[in-house]
N, CA, C and O atoms as CSV, one atom per row, in Angstrom:
chain,resi,resn,atom,element,x,y,z
A,1,MET,N,N,-1.743,1.878,6.581
A,1,MET,CA,C,-1.255,3.124,6.025
A,1,MET,C,C,-2.451,3.883,5.444
A,1,MET,O,O,-3.285,3.302,4.750
A,2,THR,N,N,-2.525,5.154,5.728
A,2,THR,CA,C,-3.634,5.972,5.212
A,2,THR,C,C,-3.411,6.287,3.733
A,2,THR,O,O,-2.311,6.122,3.207
A,3,SER,N,N,-4.468,6.739,3.081
A,3,SER,CA,C,-4.356,7.131,1.671
A,3,SER,C,C,-3.335,8.251,1.498
A,3,SER,O,O,-2.549,8.237,0.550
A,4,GLN,N,N,-3.343,9.211,2.402
A,4,GLN,CA,C,-2.398,10.325,2.304
A,4,GLN,C,C,-0.954,9.844,2.484
A,4,GLN,O,O,-0.051,10.344,1.813
A,5,GLU,N,N,-0.732,8.896,3.364
A,5,GLU,CA,C,0.615,8.343,3.543
A,5,GLU,C,C,1.058,7.591,2.285
A,5,GLU,O,O,2.219,7.686,1.888
A,6,ARG,N,N,0.147,6.849,1.660
A,6,ARG,CA,C,0.479,6.152,0.415
A,6,ARG,C,C,0.835,7.150,-0.688
A,6,ARG,O,O,1.778,6.931,-1.448
A,7,LEU,N,N,0.081,8.240,-0.770
A,7,LEU,CA,C,0.380,9.257,-1.779
A,7,LEU,C,C,1.739,9.898,-1.534
A,7,LEU,O,O,2.499,10.139,-2.472
A,8,LYS,N,N,2.038,10.171,-0.277
A,8,LYS,CA,C,3.333,10.769,0.054
A,8,LYS,C,C,4.472,9.838,-0.360
A,8,LYS,O,O,5.523,10.304,-0.800
A,9,THR,N,N,4.272,8.543,-0.223
A,9,THR,CA,C,5.278,7.571,-0.635
A,9,THR,C,C,5.552,7.676,-2.141
A,9,THR,O,O,6.702,7.599,-2.573
A,10,ILE,N,N,4.498,7.851,-2.927
A,10,ILE,CA,C,4.662,8.002,-4.373
A,10,ILE,C,C,5.456,9.271,-4.679
A,10,ILE,O,O,6.418,9.239,-5.446
A,11,GLY,N,N,5.048,10.384,-4.075
A,11,GLY,CA,C,5.749,11.647,-4.302
A,11,GLY,C,C,7.207,11.585,-3.880
A,11,GLY,O,O,8.081,12.095,-4.581
A,12,ASP,N,N,7.473,10.966,-2.745
A,12,ASP,CA,C,8.853,10.861,-2.258
A,12,ASP,C,C,9.710,10.024,-3.214
A,12,ASP,O,O,10.864,10.360,-3.478
A,13,ALA,N,N,9.135,8.935,-3.727
A,13,ALA,CA,C,9.889,8.066,-4.644
A,13,ALA,C,C,10.192,8.787,-5.958
A,13,ALA,O,O,11.298,8.673,-6.485
A,14,LEU,N,N,9.223,9.524,-6.485
A,14,LEU,CA,C,9.468,10.272,-7.714
A,14,LEU,C,C,10.470,11.403,-7.483
A,14,LEU,O,O,11.323,11.664,-8.331
A,15,ASP,N,N,10.366,12.065,-6.346
A,15,ASP,CA,C,11.284,13.146,-6.004
A,15,ASP,C,C,12.719,12.624,-5.886
A,15,ASP,O,O,13.669,13.327,-6.231
A,16,ALA,N,N,12.870,11.395,-5.400
A,16,ALA,CA,C,14.199,10.808,-5.212
A,16,ALA,C,C,14.914,10.516,-6.535
A,16,ALA,O,O,16.110,10.226,-6.537
A,17,LEU,N,N,14.199,10.589,-7.649
A,17,LEU,CA,C,14.821,10.323,-8.951
A,17,LEU,C,C,15.779,11.433,-9.375
A,17,LEU,O,O,16.620,11.227,-10.251
A,18,GLY,N,N,15.657,12.598,-8.764
A,18,GLY,CA,C,16.608,13.669,-9.030
A,18,GLY,C,C,16.114,14.766,-9.954
A,18,GLY,O,O,16.729,15.831,-10.022
A,19,ALA,N,N,15.016,14.536,-10.671
A,19,ALA,CA,C,14.431,15.612,-11.479
A,19,ALA,C,C,13.571,16.473,-10.568
A,19,ALA,O,O,13.084,16.000,-9.541
A,20,ARG,N,N,13.383,17.725,-10.936
A,20,ARG,CA,C,12.457,18.551,-10.157
A,20,ARG,C,C,11.084,17.896,-10.244
A,20,ARG,O,O,10.636,17.506,-11.321
A,21,CYS,N,N,10.429,17.782,-9.101
A,21,CYS,CA,C,9.179,17.026,-9.020
A,21,CYS,C,C,8.134,17.860,-8.295
A,21,CYS,O,O,8.398,18.420,-7.231
A,22,TYR,N,N,6.940,17.937,-8.886
A,22,TYR,CA,C,5.868,18.763,-8.333
A,22,TYR,C,C,4.573,17.968,-8.242
A,22,TYR,O,O,4.279,17.123,-9.088
A,23,HIS,N,N,3.815,18.255,-7.207
A,23,HIS,CA,C,2.505,17.637,-6.987
A,23,HIS,C,C,1.448,18.599,-7.505
A,23,HIS,O,O,1.347,19.722,-7.010
A,24,TYR,N,N,0.675,18.194,-8.471
A,24,TYR,CA,C,-0.430,18.931,-9.098
A,24,TYR,C,C,-0.017,19.930,-10.168
A,24,TYR,O,O,-0.659,19.968,-11.218
A,25,TRP,N,N,1.002,20.730,-9.969
A,25,TRP,CA,C,1.314,21.821,-10.884
A,25,TRP,C,C,2.810,22.089,-10.850
A,25,TRP,O,O,3.543,21.521,-10.039
A,26,ARG,N,N,3.248,22.968,-11.749
A,26,ARG,CA,C,4.654,23.367,-11.748
A,26,ARG,C,C,4.749,24.852,-12.020
A,26,ARG,O,O,3.926,25.406,-12.749
A,27,PRO,N,N,5.733,25.492,-11.448
A,27,PRO,CA,C,5.979,26.878,-11.820
A,27,PRO,C,C,6.600,26.903,-13.215
A,27,PRO,O,O,7.097,25.882,-13.691
A,28,LYS,N,N,6.575,28.053,-13.867
A,28,LYS,CA,C,7.222,28.150,-15.180
A,28,LYS,C,C,8.717,27.955,-14.974
A,28,LYS,O,O,9.364,28.688,-14.227
A,29,MET,N,N,9.240,26.957,-15.650
A,29,MET,CA,C,10.648,26.633,-15.460
A,29,MET,C,C,11.161,25.838,-16.643
A,29,MET,O,O,10.399,25.387,-17.498
A,30,ARG,N,N,12.452,25.681,-16.666
A,30,ARG,CA,C,13.086,24.904,-17.723
A,30,ARG,C,C,12.986,23.418,-17.408
A,30,ARG,O,O,13.011,23.034,-16.239
A,31,PRO,N,N,12.875,22.587,-18.421
A,31,PRO,CA,C,12.844,21.145,-18.226
A,31,PRO,C,C,14.238,20.629,-17.901
A,31,PRO,O,O,15.215,21.350,-18.108
A,32,PRO,N,N,14.359,19.434,-17.411
A,32,PRO,CA,C,13.307,18.435,-17.230
A,32,PRO,C,C,12.616,18.574,-15.881
A,32,PRO,O,O,13.181,19.110,-14.928
A,33,PHE,N,N,11.383,18.081,-15.819
A,33,PHE,CA,C,10.643,18.066,-14.559
A,33,PHE,C,C,9.513,17.034,-14.629
A,33,PHE,O,O,9.075,16.616,-15.701
A,34,ILE,N,N,9.067,16.647,-13.434
A,34,ILE,CA,C,7.973,15.686,-13.257
A,34,ILE,C,C,6.821,16.413,-12.579
A,34,ILE,O,O,7.033,17.187,-11.646
A,35,VAL,N,N,5.607,16.166,-13.047
A,35,VAL,CA,C,4.398,16.626,-12.367
A,35,VAL,C,C,3.539,15.381,-12.158
A,35,VAL,O,O,3.285,14.629,-13.099
A,36,TRP,N,N,3.099,15.171,-10.933
A,36,TRP,CA,C,2.269,14.004,-10.661
A,36,TRP,C,C,1.078,14.418,-9.807
A,36,TRP,O,O,1.126,15.437,-9.118
A,37,ALA,N,N,0.015,13.632,-9.854
A,37,ALA,CA,C,-1.160,13.926,-9.031
A,37,ALA,C,C,-2.071,12.713,-8.983
A,37,ALA,O,O,-2.138,11.923,-9.924
A,38,GLU,N,N,-2.749,12.588,-7.893
A,38,GLU,CA,C,-3.862,11.634,-7.799
A,38,GLU,C,C,-5.067,12.315,-8.434
A,38,GLU,O,O,-5.202,13.536,-8.355
A,39,ASP,N,N,-5.934,11.543,-9.056
A,39,ASP,CA,C,-7.094,12.173,-9.679
A,39,ASP,C,C,-8.410,11.453,-9.413
A,39,ASP,O,O,-9.425,11.758,-10.038
A,40,GLY,N,N,-8.394,10.503,-8.492
A,40,GLY,CA,C,-9.660,9.869,-8.135
A,40,GLY,C,C,-9.472,8.456,-7.627
A,40,GLY,O,O,-8.356,7.965,-7.462
A,41,GLN,N,N,-10.585,7.835,-7.391
A,41,GLN,CA,C,-10.599,6.463,-6.903
A,41,GLN,C,C,-10.343,5.516,-8.061
A,41,GLN,O,O,-10.948,5.652,-9.125
A,42,ASP,N,N,-9.453,4.561,-7.858
A,42,ASP,CA,C,-9.148,3.568,-8.874
A,42,ASP,C,C,-10.060,2.350,-8.703
A,42,ASP,O,O,-10.606,1.833,-9.677
A,43,ALA,N,N,-10.218,1.905,-7.474
A,43,ALA,CA,C,-11.059,0.742,-7.176
A,43,ALA,C,C,-11.432,0.777,-5.696
A,43,ALA,O,O,-10.880,1.555,-4.917
A,44,ALA,N,N,-12.367,-0.072,-5.332
A,44,ALA,CA,C,-12.762,-0.157,-3.920
A,44,ALA,C,C,-13.220,-1.577,-3.619
A,44,ALA,O,O,-13.718,-2.290,-4.489
A,45,LEU,N,N,-13.039,-1.962,-2.373
A,45,LEU,CA,C,-13.514,-3.245,-1.873
A,45,LEU,C,C,-14.605,-2.952,-0.856
A,45,LEU,O,O,-14.396,-2.206,0.101
A,46,TRP,N,N,-15.763,-3.544,-1.074
A,46,TRP,CA,C,-16.898,-3.320,-0.178
A,46,TRP,C,C,-17.155,-4.572,0.644
A,46,TRP,O,O,-17.122,-5.683,0.115
A,47,ALA,N,N,-17.409,-4.398,1.935
A,47,ALA,CA,C,-17.749,-5.507,2.832
A,47,ALA,C,C,-18.672,-4.977,3.917
A,47,ALA,O,O,-18.481,-3.864,4.407
A,48,GLY,N,N,-19.662,-5.757,4.289
A,48,GLY,CA,C,-20.582,-5.329,5.348
A,48,GLY,C,C,-21.301,-4.050,5.005
A,48,GLY,O,O,-21.595,-3.245,5.888
A,49,ASN,N,N,-21.587,-3.853,3.736
A,49,ASN,CA,C,-22.320,-2.677,3.276
A,49,ASN,C,C,-21.553,-1.363,3.477
A,49,ASN,O,O,-22.161,-0.301,3.613
A,50,ARG,N,N,-20.226,-1.441,3.495
A,50,ARG,CA,C,-19.405,-0.240,3.608
A,50,ARG,C,C,-18.092,-0.454,2.859
A,50,ARG,O,O,-17.681,-1.587,2.608
A,51,MET,N,N,-17.447,0.655,2.510
A,51,MET,CA,C,-16.168,0.551,1.826
A,51,MET,C,C,-15.110,0.096,2.825
A,51,MET,O,O,-14.840,0.776,3.815
A,52,ALA,N,N,-14.517,-1.059,2.552
A,52,ALA,CA,C,-13.504,-1.608,3.444
A,52,ALA,C,C,-12.100,-1.192,3.012
A,52,ALA,O,O,-11.198,-1.077,3.841
A,53,GLU,N,N,-11.921,-0.967,1.707
A,53,GLU,CA,C,-10.605,-0.578,1.203
A,53,GLU,C,C,-10.796,0.246,-0.065
A,53,GLU,O,O,-11.688,-0.023,-0.870
A,54,GLN,N,N,-9.958,1.237,-0.224
A,54,GLN,CA,C,-10.020,2.114,-1.393
A,54,GLN,C,C,-8.631,2.220,-2.002
A,54,GLN,O,O,-7.638,2.337,-1.284
A,55,THR,N,N,-8.566,2.181,-3.321
A,55,THR,CA,C,-7.304,2.438,-3.999
A,55,THR,C,C,-7.464,3.689,-4.853
A,55,THR,O,O,-8.528,3.943,-5.417
A,56,LEU,N,N,-6.407,4.451,-4.936
A,56,LEU,CA,C,-6.419,5.703,-5.677
A,56,LEU,C,C,-5.693,5.549,-7.003
A,56,LEU,O,O,-4.870,4.648,-7.167
A,57,GLY,N,N,-5.993,6.411,-7.930
A,57,GLY,CA,C,-5.322,6.427,-9.218
A,57,GLY,C,C,-4.865,7.831,-9.540
A,57,GLY,O,O,-5.312,8.798,-8.924
A,58,GLY,N,N,-3.982,7.938,-10.498
A,58,GLY,CA,C,-3.491,9.252,-10.875
A,58,GLY,C,C,-2.583,9.187,-12.081
A,58,GLY,O,O,-2.575,8.208,-12.828
A,59,GLY,N,N,-1.822,10.243,-12.253
A,59,GLY,CA,C,-0.936,10.328,-13.401
A,59,GLY,C,C,0.417,10.902,-13.060
A,59,GLY,O,O,0.580,11.629,-12.080
A,60,VAL,N,N,1.381,10.563,-13.889
A,60,VAL,CA,C,2.726,11.128,-13.816
A,60,VAL,C,C,3.030,11.685,-15.200
A,60,VAL,O,O,2.851,10.999,-16.206
A,61,HIS,N,N,3.488,12.925,-15.245
A,61,HIS,CA,C,3.867,13.575,-16.495
A,61,HIS,C,C,5.338,13.961,-16.396
A,61,HIS,O,O,5.777,14.542,-15.403
A,62,TYR,N,N,6.079,13.633,-17.422
A,62,TYR,CA,C,7.496,13.992,-17.458
A,62,TYR,C,C,7.747,14.816,-18.717
A,62,TYR,O,O,7.368,14.419,-19.819
A,63,PHE,N,N,8.384,15.957,-18.539
A,63,PHE,CA,C,8.664,16.885,-19.624
A,63,PHE,C,C,10.176,17.026,-19.789
A,63,PHE,O,O,10.888,17.299,-18.822
A,64,THR,N,N,10.654,16.844,-20.994
A,64,THR,CA,C,12.091,16.895,-21.261
A,64,THR,C,C,12.349,17.393,-22.676
A,64,THR,O,O,11.455,17.382,-23.522
A,65,GLN,N,N,13.563,17.823,-22.922
A,65,GLN,CA,C,14.002,18.159,-24.268
A,65,GLN,C,C,14.967,17.101,-24.790
A,65,GLN,O,O,15.440,17.195,-25.923
A,66,THR,N,N,15.259,16.100,-23.974
A,66,THR,CA,C,16.253,15.085,-24.303
A,66,THR,C,C,15.610,13.861,-24.944
A,66,THR,O,O,14.788,13.181,-24.330
A,67,GLU,N,N,15.990,13.596,-26.169
A,67,GLU,CA,C,15.530,12.384,-26.838
A,67,GLU,C,C,16.183,11.185,-26.158
A,67,GLU,O,O,17.363,11.233,-25.809
A,68,TYR,N,N,15.427,10.121,-25.972
A,68,TYR,CA,C,15.902,8.907,-25.290
A,68,TYR,C,C,16.375,9.200,-23.870
A,68,TYR,O,O,17.380,8.649,-23.423
A,69,ASP,N,N,15.670,10.046,-23.178
A,69,ASP,CA,C,16.014,10.447,-21.813
A,69,ASP,C,C,15.961,9.225,-20.887
A,69,ASP,O,O,14.945,8.531,-20.859
A,70,PRO,N,N,17.028,8.945,-20.133
A,70,PRO,CA,C,17.037,7.795,-19.229
A,70,PRO,C,C,16.022,7.910,-18.084
A,70,PRO,O,O,15.706,6.917,-17.429
A,71,MET,N,N,15.520,9.114,-17.852
A,71,MET,CA,C,14.511,9.277,-16.799
A,71,MET,C,C,13.230,8.506,-17.150
A,71,MET,O,O,12.479,8.119,-16.254
A,72,PHE,N,N,12.983,8.284,-18.423
A,72,PHE,CA,C,11.835,7.502,-18.865
A,72,PHE,C,C,11.824,6.140,-18.165
A,72,PHE,O,O,10.822,5.761,-17.558
A,73,ASP,N,N,12.930,5.410,-18.250
A,73,ASP,CA,C,13.018,4.103,-17.603
A,73,ASP,C,C,13.011,4.214,-16.086
A,73,ASP,O,O,12.433,3.369,-15.404
A,74,ALA,N,N,13.645,5.244,-15.558
A,74,ALA,CA,C,13.684,5.429,-14.106
A,74,ALA,C,C,12.282,5.617,-13.540
A,74,ALA,O,O,11.963,5.071,-12.484
A,75,ILE,N,N,11.446,6.380,-14.229
A,75,ILE,CA,C,10.071,6.589,-13.761
A,75,ILE,C,C,9.291,5.280,-13.817
A,75,ILE,O,O,8.597,4.928,-12.864
A,76,GLN,N,N,9.403,4.559,-14.931
A,76,GLN,CA,C,8.681,3.288,-15.042
A,76,GLN,C,C,9.144,2.294,-13.981
A,76,GLN,O,O,8.322,1.608,-13.374
A,77,ASN,N,N,10.445,2.213,-13.756
A,77,ASN,CA,C,10.973,1.309,-12.728
A,77,ASN,C,C,10.479,1.695,-11.338
A,77,ASN,O,O,10.181,0.826,-10.518
A,78,THR,N,N,10.392,2.987,-11.075
A,78,THR,CA,C,9.917,3.460,-9.772
A,78,THR,C,C,8.457,3.106,-9.565
A,78,THR,O,O,8.083,2.642,-8.488
A,79,LEU,N,N,7.622,3.316,-10.578
A,79,LEU,CA,C,6.199,2.961,-10.448
A,79,LEU,C,C,6.053,1.463,-10.170
A,79,LEU,O,O,5.238,1.060,-9.339
A,80,GLY,N,N,6.833,0.650,-10.857
A,80,GLY,CA,C,6.795,-0.791,-10.616
A,80,GLY,C,C,7.290,-1.168,-9.232
A,80,GLY,O,O,6.699,-2.021,-8.569
A,81,ALA,N,N,8.378,-0.534,-8.789
A,81,ALA,CA,C,8.937,-0.835,-7.463
A,81,ALA,C,C,7.972,-0.458,-6.342
A,81,ALA,O,O,8.001,-1.052,-5.265
A,82,LEU,N,N,7.117,0.531,-6.601
A,82,LEU,CA,C,6.115,0.923,-5.600
A,82,LEU,C,C,4.936,-0.040,-5.562
A,82,LEU,O,O,4.055,0.092,-4.712
A,83,GLY,N,N,4.913,-0.999,-6.467
A,83,GLY,CA,C,3.812,-1.957,-6.515
A,83,GLY,C,C,2.565,-1.402,-7.177
A,83,GLY,O,O,1.469,-1.932,-6.992
A,84,LEU,N,N,2.729,-0.339,-7.949
A,84,LEU,CA,C,1.589,0.273,-8.627
A,84,LEU,C,C,1.359,-0.394,-9.971
A,84,LEU,O,O,2.304,-0.794,-10.651
A,85,GLY,N,N,0.092,-0.509,-10.345
A,85,GLY,CA,C,-0.212,-0.843,-11.718
A,85,GLY,C,C,-0.060,0.436,-12.518
A,85,GLY,O,O,-0.501,1.492,-12.065
A,86,TRP,N,N,0.543,0.376,-13.684
A,86,TRP,CA,C,0.743,1.585,-14.463
A,86,TRP,C,C,0.713,1.265,-15.949
A,86,TRP,O,O,0.916,0.123,-16.360
A,87,ALA,N,N,0.455,2.293,-16.742
A,87,ALA,CA,C,0.483,2.174,-18.194
A,87,ALA,C,C,0.996,3.486,-18.773
A,87,ALA,O,O,0.666,4.565,-18.281
A,88,LEU,N,N,1.798,3.383,-19.813
A,88,LEU,CA,C,2.234,4.566,-20.546
A,88,LEU,C,C,1.066,4.993,-21.426
A,88,LEU,O,O,0.709,4.290,-22.371
A,89,GLU,N,N,0.476,6.135,-21.119
A,89,GLU,CA,C,-0.722,6.600,-21.809
A,89,GLU,C,C,-0.400,7.320,-23.111
A,89,GLU,O,O,-1.095,7.135,-24.110
A,90,SER,N,N,0.648,8.138,-23.108
A,90,SER,CA,C,0.978,8.859,-24.331
A,90,SER,C,C,2.397,9.409,-24.282
A,90,SER,O,O,2.979,9.615,-23.217
A,91,VAL,N,N,2.926,9.636,-25.477
A,91,VAL,CA,C,4.193,10.340,-25.659
A,91,VAL,C,C,3.924,11.362,-26.753
A,91,VAL,O,O,3.474,11.018,-27.846
A,92,GLN,N,N,4.203,12.614,-26.447
A,92,GLN,CA,C,3.873,13.689,-27.380
A,92,GLN,C,C,5.050,14.646,-27.497
A,92,GLN,O,O,5.814,14.849,-26.553
A,93,TYR,N,N,5.172,15.223,-28.677
A,93,TYR,CA,C,6.086,16.345,-28.833
A,93,TYR,C,C,5.226,17.593,-28.885
A,93,TYR,O,O,4.364,17.725,-29.754
A,94,GLU,N,N,5.459,18.504,-27.961
A,94,GLU,CA,C,4.662,19.719,-27.876
A,94,GLU,C,C,5.382,20.845,-28.613
A,94,GLU,O,O,6.395,21.363,-28.144
A,95,GLU,N,N,4.852,21.208,-29.754
A,95,GLU,CA,C,5.507,22.229,-30.585
A,95,GLU,C,C,5.542,23.597,-29.915
A,95,GLU,O,O,6.495,24.351,-30.110
A,96,GLU,N,N,4.530,23.928,-29.135
A,96,GLU,CA,C,4.503,25.236,-28.470
A,96,GLU,C,C,5.634,25.403,-27.477
A,96,GLU,O,O,6.188,26.493,-27.335
A,97,THR,N,N,5.982,24.314,-26.784
A,97,THR,CA,C,7.011,24.391,-25.744
A,97,THR,C,C,8.329,23.738,-26.158
A,97,THR,O,O,9.341,23.886,-25.473
A,98,ASN,N,N,8.315,23.017,-27.280
A,98,ASN,CA,C,9.476,22.244,-27.733
A,98,ASN,C,C,9.887,21.185,-26.712
A,98,ASN,O,O,11.074,20.928,-26.511
A,99,LEU,N,N,8.893,20.578,-26.072
A,99,LEU,CA,C,9.153,19.557,-25.069
A,99,LEU,C,C,8.573,18.213,-25.491
A,99,LEU,O,O,7.541,18.137,-26.158
A,100,ILE,N,N,9.268,17.156,-25.082
A,100,ILE,CA,C,8.726,15.808,-25.175
A,100,ILE,C,C,7.963,15.574,-23.880
A,100,ILE,O,O,8.502,15.790,-22.795
A,101,HIS,N,N,6.719,15.136,-23.984
A,101,HIS,CA,C,5.831,14.977,-22.827
A,101,HIS,C,C,5.408,13.511,-22.746
A,101,HIS,O,O,4.707,13.002,-23.621
A,102,TYR,N,N,5.845,12.847,-21.685
A,102,TYR,CA,C,5.463,11.464,-21.397
A,102,TYR,C,C,4.369,11.485,-20.341
A,102,TYR,O,O,4.423,12.272,-19.396
A,103,GLU,N,N,3.386,10.625,-20.504
A,103,GLU,CA,C,2.291,10.553,-19.524
A,103,GLU,C,C,1.995,9.100,-19.163
A,103,GLU,O,O,1.717,8.269,-20.027
A,104,TRP,N,N,2.064,8.820,-17.860
A,104,TRP,CA,C,1.733,7.504,-17.336
A,104,TRP,C,C,0.475,7.600,-16.470
A,104,TRP,O,O,0.258,8.606,-15.794
A,105,ARG,N,N,-0.334,6.574,-16.492
A,105,ARG,CA,C,-1.487,6.419,-15.593
A,105,ARG,C,C,-1.109,5.348,-14.593
A,105,ARG,O,O,-0.626,4.281,-14.972
A,106,TRP,N,N,-1.327,5.626,-13.313
A,106,TRP,CA,C,-1.048,4.631,-12.281
A,106,TRP,C,C,-2.305,4.385,-11.438
A,106,TRP,O,O,-3.218,5.210,-11.392
A,107,GLY,N,N,-2.321,3.241,-10.785
A,107,GLY,CA,C,-3.453,2.898,-9.927
A,107,GLY,C,C,-3.034,1.971,-8.813
A,107,GLY,O,O,-1.897,1.500,-8.765
A,108,ALA,N,N,-3.954,1.721,-7.934
A,108,ALA,CA,C,-3.759,0.825,-6.793
A,108,ALA,C,C,-2.757,1.359,-5.791
A,108,ALA,O,O,-1.891,0.623,-5.317
A,109,ALA,N,N,-2.875,2.657,-5.460
A,109,ALA,CA,C,-1.975,3.261,-4.467
A,109,ALA,C,C,-2.525,3.062,-3.076
A,109,ALA,O,O,-1.912,3.500,-2.101
């Protein structure tokens, strides 16, 4: 599977959760929504003086106004089901937008 096919699998799985889901950016809209993106190489395996395998890393951001939103668990379960390593990087309340912002880091795509 190519890197682009692996990325598409991540996007498709997040999109299937039912929240509006965007790759890289979002238009101005009401929450809830997911924004996800790859942001670089996570790791690489070298053999014979060349890169034999590459894994990508990135982030998932979820914006909501709902306290204890069940989408929180759905996103974490999806990242795990995809076989990705992931960590919850931050949870913030954004006063400017009145949104709860969850951020996960994922790797090994």
